[in-house]
C-alpha positions as CSV (number, residue, x, y, z in Angstrom):
1,M,0.0,0.0,0.0
2,N,1.4,3.4,-1.0
3,V,0.2,5.8,1.6
4,D,0.7,8.9,-0.6
5,S,-1.2,7.4,-3.5
6,D,-4.1,6.4,-1.2
7,K,-4.6,10.0,0.0
8,P,-7.6,12.0,-1.3
9,K,-6.7,14.0,-4.4
10,H,-10.1,14.7,-5.9
11,I,-13.5,15.7,-4.6
12,E,-16.5,15.2,-6.9
13,S,-19.8,16.9,-6.3
14,I,-22.9,15.3,-8.1
15,Y,-25.9,17.5,-9.1
16,K,-29.3,16.5,-10.4
17,S,-31.0,17.9,-13.4
18,S,-34.3,17.0,-15.0
19,I,-36.3,17.3,-18.2
20,D,-40.0,17.7,-17.8
21,F,-42.5,16.3,-20.4
22,D,-45.8,18.0,-19.7
23,L,-48.3,15.5,-21.3
24,E,-51.1,18.1,-21.3
25,K,-49.0,20.7,-23.1
26,L,-47.8,18.0,-25.5
27,G,-51.4,17.0,-26.2
28,I,-50.9,13.4,-25.0
29,D,-53.6,11.4,-23.3
30,W,-52.0,8.8,-21.0
31,D,-54.7,6.3,-21.9
32,N,-53.6,6.4,-25.5
33,I,-50.0,5.4,-24.8
34,E,-49.0,1.8,-25.5
35,D,-45.3,2.3,-24.5
36,Y,-42.7,5.0,-24.1
37,Y,-39.0,5.4,-23.4
38,I,-36.6,8.4,-23.0
39,K,-33.2,8.4,-24.6
40,Y,-30.8,11.4,-25.0
41,G,-33.5,13.6,-23.4
42,I,-36.1,12.8,-26.0
43,L,-39.4,11.1,-25.1
44,Y,-40.4,8.5,-27.6
45,V,-44.1,7.4,-27.5
46,D,-45.8,4.5,-29.2
47,F,-49.5,5.0,-29.2
48,K,-52.2,2.3,-29.1
49,D,-53.3,3.3,-32.6
50,G,-49.9,2.1,-34.0
51,T,-48.4,5.6,-34.5
52,S,-45.2,6.7,-32.9
53,K,-43.9,10.2,-32.1
54,E,-41.0,11.9,-30.4
55,Y,-41.1,14.9,-28.1
56,Y,-38.6,17.3,-26.7
57,G,-39.1,18.3,-23.0
58,E,-38.3,21.4,-21.0
59,I,-34.9,21.3,-19.5
60,Q,-34.7,22.4,-15.9
61,E,-31.9,24.6,-14.7
62,V,-29.4,22.9,-12.5
63,D,-29.3,24.2,-8.9
64,Y,-25.6,24.3,-8.0
65,K,-26.2,25.5,-4.4
66,R,-25.8,22.0,-2.9
67,G,-24.9,18.8,-4.6
68,C,-26.8,15.6,-4.1
69,D,-23.7,13.6,-3.3
70,E,-20.0,14.1,-2.8
71,L,-17.3,11.5,-3.7
72,I,-13.6,11.5,-2.7
73,Y,-11.0,9.8,-4.9
74,T,-7.3,9.1,-4.9
75,E,-4.9,10.3,-7.5
76,D,-5.7,7.2,-9.6
77,W,-9.5,7.9,-9.2
78,D,-10.0,5.0,-6.7
79,L,-12.9,5.8,-4.4
80,V,-11.8,6.7,-0.8
81,E,-14.3,5.1,1.6
82,G,-15.5,6.5,4.9
83,L,-14.5,10.2,4.5
84,N,-17.8,11.7,3.7
């Protein structure tokens, strides 16, 4: 074990962001949805009538006041346990 290489060298703060898909604004009736998925921030909807459509949501601004999680890493980006 190299004591110096095991010392904390990086602190990473994790923040959440979201994208809102307002079904009413988009004119989507939940009862008409067969299936859906979200990829790369785009909502893909398969409707019961066999049609499909994609929708772009409203990106929410990130609140950088406080992070959701903080992680501490060594110089080699190994997670340091028990410090936070």
